[in-house]
DOVEX-787460 format. One line per field, with one value per atom (N, C-alpha, C): residue in one letter; z, y, x; residue number from 1; atom name. Coordinates in nm, 3 decimals. Layout:
BEGIN
code <- (A	...)
w <- (Z	...)
v <- (Y	...)
u <- (X	...)
pos <- (NUM	...)
site <- (CA	...)
This chain:
BEGIN
code <- (M	M	M	A	A	A	R	R	R	E	E	E	S	S	S	S	S	S	K	K	K	P	P	P	L	L	L	D	D	D	A	A	A	G	G	G	D	D	D	K	K	K	F	F	F	P	P	P	G	G	G	I	I	I	E	E	E	F	F	F	D	D	D	T	T	T	V	V	V	E	E	E	G	G	G	S	S	S	R	R	R	L	L	L	V	V	V	L	L	L	P	P	P	D	D	D	H	H	H	L	L	L	K	K	K	N	N	N	K	K	K	W	W	W	G	G	G	V	V	V	F	F	F	F	F	F	I	I	I	Y	Y	Y	R	R	R	G	G	G	S	S	S	W	W	W)
w <- (0.187	0.150	-0.002	-0.054	-0.199	-0.248	-0.364	-0.424	-0.477	-0.474	-0.519	-0.670	-0.741	-0.886	-0.934	-1.058	-1.108	-1.194	-1.203	-1.285	-1.208	-1.277	-1.211	-1.153	-1.056	-1.000	-1.102	-1.109	-1.193	-1.106	-1.166	-1.093	-1.017	-0.889	-0.806	-0.735	-0.772	-0.703	-0.561	-0.469	-0.332	-0.326	-0.253	-0.238	-0.152	-0.192	-0.114	0.018	0.121	0.251	0.247	0.297	0.300	0.435	0.499	0.622	0.600	0.648	0.637	0.742	0.765	0.859	0.786	0.852	0.793	0.827	0.763	0.792	0.934	0.995	1.133	1.235	1.188	1.274	1.320	1.274	1.311	1.208	1.240	1.152	1.082	0.952	0.873	0.807	0.818	0.761	0.660	0.535	0.430	0.389	0.358	0.343	0.471	0.586	0.711	0.747	0.725	0.760	0.682	0.563	0.477	0.481	0.575	0.581	0.588	0.496	0.485	0.450	0.390	0.348	0.207	0.141	0.014	0.043	-0.040	-0.019	-0.143	-0.138	-0.246	-0.188	-0.256	-0.213	-0.307	-0.253	-0.333	-0.275	-0.361	-0.318	-0.397	-0.326	-0.389	-0.356	-0.459	-0.438	-0.444	-0.468	-0.475	-0.618	-0.636	-0.770	-0.806	-0.717	-0.746	-0.835)
v <- (0.031	0.168	0.177	0.227	0.241	0.367	0.359	0.477	0.570	0.698	0.796	0.799	0.760	0.755	0.623	0.588	0.460	0.474	0.595	0.611	0.563	0.506	0.461	0.579	0.549	0.653	0.692	0.820	0.871	0.902	0.913	0.948	1.078	1.078	1.196	1.203	1.116	1.114	1.062	1.112	1.064	0.925	0.835	0.699	0.703	0.635	0.638	0.563	0.606	0.540	0.401	0.303	0.164	0.104	0.033	-0.040	-0.187	-0.275	-0.418	-0.495	-0.620	-0.709	-0.786	-0.799	-0.876	-1.023	-1.109	-1.253	-1.283	-1.192	-1.210	-1.167	-1.104	-1.063	-0.918	-0.841	-0.700	-0.617	-0.492	-0.399	-0.309	-0.294	-0.211	-0.100	0.022	0.139	0.202	0.205	0.269	0.398	0.501	0.512	0.547	0.558	0.598	0.509	0.378	0.284	0.309	0.363	0.387	0.531	0.610	0.751	0.768	0.849	0.877	0.755	0.653	0.532	0.495	0.415	0.354	0.219	0.174	0.043	-0.009	-0.134	-0.199	-0.248	-0.217	-0.261	-0.372	-0.491	-0.610	-0.678	-0.707	-0.781	-0.911	-1.023	-1.153	-1.204	-1.218	-1.258	-1.408	-1.483	-1.628	-1.677	-1.805	-1.862	-1.924	-1.911	-1.970	-1.879)
u <- (-0.985	-1.017	-1.023	-1.129	-1.145	-1.075	-1.017	-0.954	-1.062	-1.032	-1.130	-1.142	-1.037	-1.045	-0.988	-1.016	-0.969	-0.843	-0.786	-0.667	-0.544	-0.446	-0.323	-0.246	-0.160	-0.075	0.031	0.060	0.168	0.289	0.406	0.527	0.502	0.533	0.514	0.380	0.284	0.155	0.172	0.090	0.092	0.030	0.096	0.046	-0.080	-0.186	-0.310	-0.293	-0.363	-0.355	-0.417	-0.343	-0.390	-0.353	-0.444	-0.417	-0.449	-0.362	-0.390	-0.313	-0.355	-0.288	-0.179	-0.063	0.047	0.030	0.108	0.100	0.147	0.226	0.271	0.165	0.055	-0.053	-0.049	0.050	0.055	-0.022	-0.043	-0.116	-0.014	-0.027	0.065	-0.015	0.035	-0.031	0.064	0.021	0.101	0.033	0.102	0.246	0.320	0.250	0.316	0.434	0.421	0.527	0.656	0.644	0.761	0.809	0.761	0.797	0.949	1.001	1.145	1.229	1.167	1.238	1.194	1.273	1.234	1.175	1.084	1.025	0.956	0.919	0.845	0.714	0.606	0.473	0.431	0.409	0.379	0.256	0.159	0.041	0.036	0.032	0.018	-0.122	-0.205	-0.344	-0.363	-0.260	-0.271	-0.283	-0.268	-0.269	-0.405	-0.500	-0.631	-0.706)
pos <- (1	1	1	2	2	2	3	3	3	4	4	4	5	5	5	6	6	6	7	7	7	8	8	8	9	9	9	10	10	10	11	11	11	12	12	12	13	13	13	14	14	14	15	15	15	16	16	16	17	17	17	18	18	18	19	19	19	20	20	20	21	21	21	22	22	22	23	23	23	24	24	24	25	25	25	26	26	26	27	27	27	28	28	28	29	29	29	30	30	30	31	31	31	32	32	32	33	33	33	34	34	34	35	35	35	36	36	36	37	37	37	38	38	38	39	39	39	40	40	40	41	41	41	42	42	42	43	43	43	44	44	44	45	45	45	46	46	46	47	47	47	48	48	48)
site <- (N	CA	C	N	CA	C	N	CA	C	N	CA	C	N	CA	C	N	CA	C	N	CA	C	N	CA	C	N	CA	C	N	CA	C	N	CA	C	N	CA	C	N	CA	C	N	CA	C	N	CA	C	N	CA	C	N	CA	C	N	CA	C	N	CA	C	N	CA	C	N	CA	C	N	CA	C	N	CA	C	N	CA	C	N	CA	C	N	CA	C	N	CA	C	N	CA	C	N	CA	C	N	CA	C	N	CA	C	N	CA	C	N	CA	C	N	CA	C	N	CA	C	N	CA	C	N	CA	C	N	CA	C	N	CA	C	N	CA	C	N	CA	C	N	CA	C	N	CA	C	N	CA	C	N	CA	C	N	CA	C	N	CA	C	N	CA	C)
């Protein structure tokens, strides 16, 4: 899903909706998966 604007998120901004497959093969939907929880969102694109 492409972001509507190219500006970074500011404190208090709503996290944009993102869906992706995990390495275990399940589907993860953010921010729904973290609803009422704290979490860290980390993307590792590889070293190539």
